[in-house]
C-alpha positions in Angstrom: 17.7 -8.6 5.4 17.7 -5.2 3.7 14.5 -3.1 4.0 14.4 -2.7 0.2 14.0 -6.4 -0.3 11.2 -6.7 2.2 8.6 -4.8 0.2 10.0 -5.6 -3.3 6.8 -7.2 -4.5 4.8 -4.1 -3.6 7.3 -1.9 -5.4 7.3 -4.0 -8.5 3.5 -4.1 -8.6 3.3 -0.3 -8.2 5.9 0.3 -10.9 3.8 -1.6 -13.4 0.8 0.6 -12.9 0.1 3.4 -15.4 1.4 6.8 -14.3 0.5 10.1 -16.0 2.3 13.4 -16.1 -0.1 15.0 -13.6 0.2 12.3 -11.0 1.8 13.5 -7.8 4.8 11.3 -7.1 6.3 10.2 -3.8 9.0 12.7 -3.1 12.6 12.0 -2.0 12.1 14.5 0.8 9.5 12.2 2.3 11.5 9.0 1.9 13.4 7.1 4.5 15.7 4.1 4.1 12.6 2.0 4.2 10.7 3.9 1.5 13.5 5.3 -0.7 12.7 2.7 -3.5 9.2 4.3 -3.8 10.6 7.8 -4.8 9.0 8.8 -8.1 6.1 6.4 -7.9 2.6 7.8 -8.2 1.4 8.5 -4.7 -2.1 7.2 -5.5 -0.8 3.8 -6.5 1.3 3.5 -3.4 -1.7 4.4 -1.2 -3.9 2.0 -3.1 -1.4 -0.8 -2.5 -1.4 0.0 1.2 -5.2 -0.3 1.1 -4.9 -3.8 -0.4 -2.3 -4.8 2.2 -4.6 -3.7 5.0 -7.4 -5.7 3.3 -5.2 -8.8 3.4 -4.5 -8.0 7.1 -8.3 -7.8 7.8 -8.8 -11.2 6.2 -5.8 -12.7 8.0 -6.8 -11.4 11.4 -10.4 -12.3 11.0 -9.5 -15.9 10.0 -7.3 -16.1 13.1 -9.9 -14.9 15.5 -8.2 -11.6 16.2 -11.3 -9.4 15.9 -9.8 -6.1 17.2 -6.9 -6.3 14.8 -9.2 -7.2 12.0 -11.3 -4.2 12.7 -8.3 -1.9 12.8 -7.0 -3.2 9.5 -10.5 -2.8 7.9 -10.6 0.9 9.0 -7.0 1.5 7.9 -7.6 -0.1 4.5 -10.7 2.1 4.0 -8.6 5.2 4.9 -5.8 4.3 2.5 -8.3 3.7 -0.3 -10.0 7.0 0.4 -6.6 8.8 0.3 -5.7 7.0 -3.0 -9.0 7.9 -4.7 -8.9 11.5 -3.4 -5.3 11.8 -4.7 -6.3 10.4 -8.1 -9.4 12.7 -8.4 -7.1 15.7 -7.9 -4.2 14.5 -10.0 -6.3 13.4 -13.1 -9.5 15.5 -12.6 -11.7 12.4 -12.9 -14.8 11.4 -10.9 -14.6 9.2 -7.9 -16.0 6.1 -9.8 -13.3 6.4 -12.5 -10.6 6.9 -9.8 -11.7 3.9 -7.9 -11.6 1.7 -11.1 -8.1 2.9 -11.8 -6.9 2.1 -8.3 -8.3 -1.5 -8.2 -5.2 -3.2 -9.8 -3.0 -1.5 -7.2 -5.3 -2.6 -4.4 -5.1 -6.2 -5.6 -1.3 -6.1 -5.9 -1.1 -4.7 -2.4 -3.4 -7.5 -1.2 -1.1 -10.1 -2.6 1.9 -8.5 -1.1 0.2 -8.1 2.2 -0.8 -11.8 2.3 2.7 -12.8 1.5 4.1 -10.6 4.3 1.5 -11.8 6.8 2.0 -15.5 6.0 5.8 -15.4 5.8 7.2 -18.2 8.1 10.9 -17.6 7.8 13.4 -16.6 10.4 12.2 -13.0 10.5 8.5 -13.8 10.8 6.6 -10.6 11.3 9.3 -8.3 10.0 7.9 -8.2 6.5 4.5 -7.1 7.7 6.0 -4.6 10.1 8.1 -3.1 7.3 5.1 -2.9 5.0 3.0 -1.2 7.7 5.7 1.3 8.5 6.3 2.0 4.8 2.5 2.6 4.3 2.4 5.0 7.3 5.3 7.0 5.8 3.6 7.1 2.4 0.3 8.3 3.9 2.2 11.1 5.7 3.7 12.4 2.5 
């Protein structure tokens, strides 16, 4: 399975979000084979999607009595959301409340993608989630 098909839902969700001229985009210089499809996407929307994916992980792990992983996911989700809001405040010169409101659709899209990746029961179970986590780590490092 190609890496680009693993996170296709997250890419499509981010592409549908409104970008503006001042939005910092995910740069080709920061991309790997796993994240090359994200090049040109607003960085804030990718980070917000990652926050949602971590929120899905928190819920999944909590429901499966994996408290330590649930806590890690909760912390990671909060960090991704903070990065997304900070990026949007700088890019669009809006206050934090407005930035948070703009990020919410991307967070929800990421939550759906994260849930799909975590509950995938196919032959490569776990690979979708690992790919999503790795992509989010690369995006955060951009």
